[in-house]
C-alpha positions as CSV (number, residue, x, y, z in Angstrom):
1,M,76.2,105.0,131.2
2,I,79.5,105.9,128.7
3,A,78.5,108.5,126.8
4,S,80.0,107.1,123.9
5,S,77.3,103.7,123.7
6,W,74.2,105.5,123.9
7,W,73.0,104.2,120.8
8,E,72.1,100.4,119.5
9,L,70.8,99.2,116.7
10,D,68.0,96.5,117.0
11,R,66.4,94.7,114.9
12,N,64.0,93.7,116.2
13,T,62.4,97.3,117.0
14,T,59.6,98.4,114.6
15,W,57.0,100.5,114.1
16,R,54.9,98.0,116.0
17,S,57.1,97.8,118.8
18,P,59.0,100.9,119.0
19,E,61.3,100.0,121.5
20,G,62.6,96.9,120.8
21,A,61.0,93.3,120.9
22,G,58.9,92.5,123.3
23,S,57.7,96.5,123.7
24,N,53.9,97.6,121.7
25,L,51.9,100.6,120.8
26,V,49.9,100.3,123.5
27,G,49.4,103.4,125.2
28,R,50.9,105.4,122.4
29,G,47.4,105.7,119.9
30,R,48.8,109.7,120.2
31,H,52.5,109.3,119.9
32,P,54.0,109.5,116.2
33,V,54.7,106.5,114.5
34,V,59.1,105.2,114.4
35,H,60.8,103.2,112.9
36,V,59.3,104.0,109.7
37,T,61.4,104.3,106.1
38,L,61.0,107.2,104.0
39,N,59.1,104.1,101.9
40,D,57.4,103.6,104.8
41,A,56.1,107.3,104.8
42,H,55.1,106.7,100.6
43,A,52.5,104.2,101.2
44,Y,50.8,105.4,104.3
45,A,50.8,109.4,102.7
46,K,49.4,107.4,99.0
47,W,46.9,104.9,101.4
48,V,45.7,108.8,103.4
49,G,45.4,110.7,99.8
50,G,48.0,112.5,101.2
51,R,52.2,113.1,100.1
52,I,55.5,113.9,102.4
53,P,56.3,117.4,101.9
54,S,58.8,118.3,100.5
55,E,61.8,120.6,102.8
56,V,61.2,123.5,101.1
57,E,57.3,123.6,102.1
58,W,57.9,121.7,105.3
59,E,60.3,125.5,106.1
60,Y,58.2,127.2,104.5
61,A,55.8,126.2,107.3
62,A,57.5,125.6,110.1
63,S,58.9,129.3,109.1
64,L,55.2,131.1,108.9
65,G,54.0,129.5,112.5
66,L,57.1,130.7,114.5
67,F,56.1,132.9,117.1
68,D,58.7,135.2,116.9
69,S,60.1,135.4,113.4
70,L,63.7,137.5,114.5
71,N,64.4,134.5,117.6
72,P,64.5,130.5,115.5
73,E,64.6,128.5,119.5
74,S,60.9,131.0,119.9
75,G,59.2,126.9,118.4
76,I,61.2,125.0,121.1
77,R,60.4,127.9,124.6
78,G,57.5,130.7,125.3
79,P,59.0,134.3,126.6
80,E,58.5,133.3,129.9
81,G,60.6,129.8,129.6
82,H,57.6,127.6,128.8
83,P,57.8,124.0,126.8
84,R,56.3,124.2,123.3
85,A,58.4,121.6,122.2
86,N,60.1,118.3,122.7
87,I,63.9,118.6,123.2
88,W,66.4,117.0,125.0
89,N,66.6,119.4,128.6
90,G,70.0,119.4,130.1
91,V,73.0,117.4,129.2
92,F,72.9,115.0,126.5
93,P,73.0,112.1,126.5
94,L,73.3,111.7,129.9
95,I,70.4,113.8,132.0
96,N,67.4,114.9,130.6
97,T,65.9,117.2,133.1
98,E,62.3,116.5,131.3
99,E,61.4,120.2,131.5
100,D,59.6,119.4,128.8
101,G,57.3,116.4,130.5
102,Y,59.1,113.9,128.5
103,T,62.3,112.4,127.7
104,G,61.2,110.0,124.5
105,T,58.5,111.5,122.3
106,A,55.4,112.9,123.3
107,P,51.6,112.6,121.9
108,A,51.5,114.5,119.4
109,G,49.7,118.2,119.6
110,C,50.2,118.0,123.5
111,Y,52.0,121.9,123.1
112,E,50.3,124.6,121.8
113,A,50.2,125.2,118.6
114,N,51.9,127.5,116.2
115,L,51.0,130.8,114.7
116,I,49.7,128.6,111.8
117,G,47.8,126.0,113.6
118,V,49.5,123.3,113.2
119,H,51.3,121.2,115.6
120,D,54.8,119.6,116.6
121,M,56.8,120.9,114.1
122,I,59.7,121.9,115.7
123,G,60.9,118.8,118.4
124,N,59.5,115.3,118.7
125,V,60.8,113.8,115.8
126,W,62.3,114.3,112.7
127,E,60.5,114.6,110.0
128,W,61.1,113.3,106.1
129,T,60.8,115.3,103.1
130,N,60.5,114.8,100.0
131,S,63.3,116.5,98.9
132,P,67.9,114.9,98.7
133,F,69.8,116.0,101.5
134,G,72.0,116.7,98.3
135,R,73.1,115.9,94.6
136,A,76.7,113.2,96.1
137,T,74.5,111.6,98.8
138,P,72.0,108.8,98.3
139,Q,70.4,110.8,101.6
140,I,67.0,112.0,102.0
141,T,66.4,115.5,104.3
142,I,65.0,115.5,107.3
143,K,63.2,118.0,109.3
144,G,62.3,119.6,112.7
145,G,64.8,117.9,115.3
146,S,63.9,115.5,117.5
147,F,63.3,114.7,121.4
148,L,66.9,114.1,121.2
149,C,68.5,117.2,120.3
150,G,69.8,119.7,123.3
151,S,71.1,122.9,123.4
152,N,74.8,121.0,124.4
153,Y,74.2,118.7,121.1
154,C,73.1,119.3,118.2
155,R,70.3,122.4,118.1
156,R,68.7,121.5,115.4
157,Y,65.4,122.5,116.6
158,R,64.9,125.4,114.4
159,A,62.8,125.9,111.5
160,T,66.0,126.2,109.5
161,A,67.9,123.0,109.8
162,R,67.9,120.0,108.2
163,E,69.3,117.0,108.9
164,S,70.0,113.3,106.4
165,L,69.0,110.0,106.9
166,E,69.1,106.7,104.6
167,K,65.9,106.6,103.2
168,N,65.5,102.7,103.8
169,F,66.7,103.0,107.4
170,S,64.6,104.3,110.7
171,T,64.5,105.2,113.9
172,A,63.2,106.5,117.3
173,H,63.4,109.5,116.3
174,V,62.6,109.8,113.1
175,G,58.6,110.1,111.8
176,F,56.7,112.0,109.1
177,R,54.1,114.2,108.3
178,V,51.5,113.7,105.7
179,V,50.0,117.2,103.9
180,K,47.3,116.6,101.4
181,D,47.2,119.4,98.2
182,I,43.5,120.9,98.0
183,A,41.9,122.6,95.3
184,N,42.4,126.4,96.1
185,G,45.9,126.0,96.3
186,K,46.8,126.1,100.3
187,M,47.8,122.6,101.8
188,T,47.0,121.1,104.7
189,S,49.0,119.1,107.3
190,H,48.4,116.1,109.6
191,D,51.3,114.7,112.0
């Protein structure tokens, strides 16, 4: 594999065929939905009576859940080295050692919940927020990092890290989380 050619645009890839033409959702029932645009995520959130969180809400929840607030990487690995999130392990994009058990997406909830009881805030797939990335760009903020984030590449698997994506674009490593406002002012999360 040539490092500069690891990414490919495939117009036959959708949320129903996440690996392109001929693929399907069989065996992926617990995996995060990918290849969804921000509009797709908004439509689903509305359908289930929720919404997409803002960047501030997302980051607050992820930060509250860190196992060690002084170690921003405590969301990916426990003190003994056991994985807490699905990220790239090895030399990106050439070698993934699969130390966390996966090369692509992992089933939702297969790692321990964070300190506030929420699963998969870090790693696995980036998550859409409802926040613009900046005033001068039409892009939207995504949070959490993905299975493609590694220590030798982007290191954006931290609660405070952010990235941007065009709202009408979808990829194999971007999904979403739905939050619901409840009467006592607390927010619930569904991933």
